[in-house]
N, C-alpha and C positions, 0 to 999 in steps of 0.2 A: 845624274852620274857625272863623276870628274873623268876627265881624260887628260893624260899626260903626253906631252910631246916635246922633243928638243927643238929649240928654234933653229932656223938655218943660220950658220955662221957661228954659232956658240956651242960647239961640241959637248962640253962639260956641264950645260945648264939644262935642267929640266923644268919646263914650264907647265903650269896646271891651266887647262882650259875648263873654265867653270860653266855650269848650264846657265843659260840666260836669267833664269829666276834667282841665281845666287849673286848676281853682278850687282843689283842695288845695295845688298847687305855689305860686300866687300867694298863698295864705294864709300860707304859710311866711313870706314876706317881709312881708305885712302884719302878722303877729305880731311879727316882728322890728322893724319900723318902730316899733311901739308900745313895745316893749322899749327902743329907743333913746332914746324920748322919756321913759319913766319910769324905767327901769333897774330893773325888778322882775324879779329872778332866776327868781321862780317862773313867769314867763311862757315861759321856756326849758322848765322841766320839763313845764309843760302841753302845749307844742309837741311835745316828744319822746314824751310819752304818747299824744298824738293820732295822730302818725305811726306809734307801735309798734302801733296798731290794725291796720294795713295792712301791716307789715313787721316784721322783727326788731328788737328793742330796740337792738341794735349798730348797724344800717344807719339807724335813726331817730336815734340820737345823733350818727353821722357827718354826716348830712344837716344836722341842726341846727348843727353845728360848722362845716361848709362854707359854709352859708347866712349864718351870722353873720359869718364872714370876708369873704364877698363884700359882705354889707350894709355892713360897716365899710369895706371897700375902696370902694365907691360912694360912701359918705358923705365919705370922705377926697378922692376924685379929683373931686368935683362942686362946683360953688359953692352950688347950690341943693339942698335936701332932695328926696328922692324923694317923688313923690305917690302915695299909696296909697288904695285904695277901701276899702269896708266888708268886714270878714270874712265869709266864705261867701257873698258876692254875685258874680254872674256879671258884673256891670258893673265895669269896670276903667278905669284911667286910661292914657294913652299911656306913661308911665313903665312901668307893669305890663307893657304889651304889648311894649315894647322889652326889658324885663328877661327875659320869656319867650323872645322871640326871639334874645336873647343865649344863654340856655341851650340852645335848640334848635340853634343853630348850632354851639355847642361841642360839643353831644353828637353831631353829624354830622361833626365834625372839619373844618368849614367855618370855618377861622380868619380869612380874608379877610372873609367875612360877619360873622363875631363882632367884628371890629375895626371894620367899618361901623356895627354896632349900638352898639357902645361909643361911637363917635363921636357917634351920634345921642342918646345919653343924656348928651351933653356931658361925657364923662369926659376929664380932662386927660391921663392917661397910660393908655392902653387895655390894653397888654400884661399887667400884673399883674391887671387886673379879668378879662380874658379867661382867663387861667391859673386864676383862682379859679372862674370860671364853669365851666371844664371839669372841675375837681375835683368840684362839686356835680352836674354833668350826669352824670358817671360813676356817682355813687351813685344818682341818680334813676333811671338806666337800670337799675342793679343791682336796684332796688326795684320795677322793672316799669312805672316812670312814663315814658312815652315822649311827647314833646312833638312838636306838629304843625311842619312846615316853616314858618318865619315868611314872613308876607305882605310881600314886598319893597316894597309901596307904603306900608307904615307905618313902614319904616326909612329914615331920613334925618336930616339936622339937625333938632334940636328946633325951629328956626324954620319948617320947611317946614310948610305947612297940607296938609290931607288934602282931596281933591275929594270931594264927596258929590253923590249924586243925589237929587233930591226926587220921591217917589212920590206919586201922585194921591191915595191914601188918606190919610184924615185921622183922627187919633184925638184926642179931646178938643178939637177944634177946631184942632189944630196939624197941619202935615204931618209925616208920617213920612220921616225921612231915613235912607238907607242907603248904604254905599259900594258902587259899581259892582263887580260880580264879573266880572273879564274872563277868568276861568278859571285 
């Protein structure tokens, strides 16, 4: 289950707290985002080795290949770069949340939802991106990585704001804000 919280000191930013099991999947794209900035091919080798610790080397290589195609597809079909969080962090960005939702919807063969998620990522042409997401989702599933059903409240046009509930608890003098969980 995803949890949303505003970070202290950034009033208008809503961060996603990923379940620990989702972090390795998000990290694939965080590493690839760094690769796209610096074009250091060793980053791909490190990513494959990292994944091979949890699965077969062939499957790891296929996931990196499919993820690289999806990352390039997203870069090509979006006006703005994807916003990525820190490696190995449960805190994520709205783009990362939507990317996981795209993969989860594709994994479940819910292509209508996948198209909606692609639209929320401001993708110009969603069908190629959804097809690429389906390819990596199949490999992730083969590796035993199953993604949670996406929270539909987080999926919508990028300009849609997320409603938050302010809890009475205060941490470091600032209110703790979390998304209402309607079930």
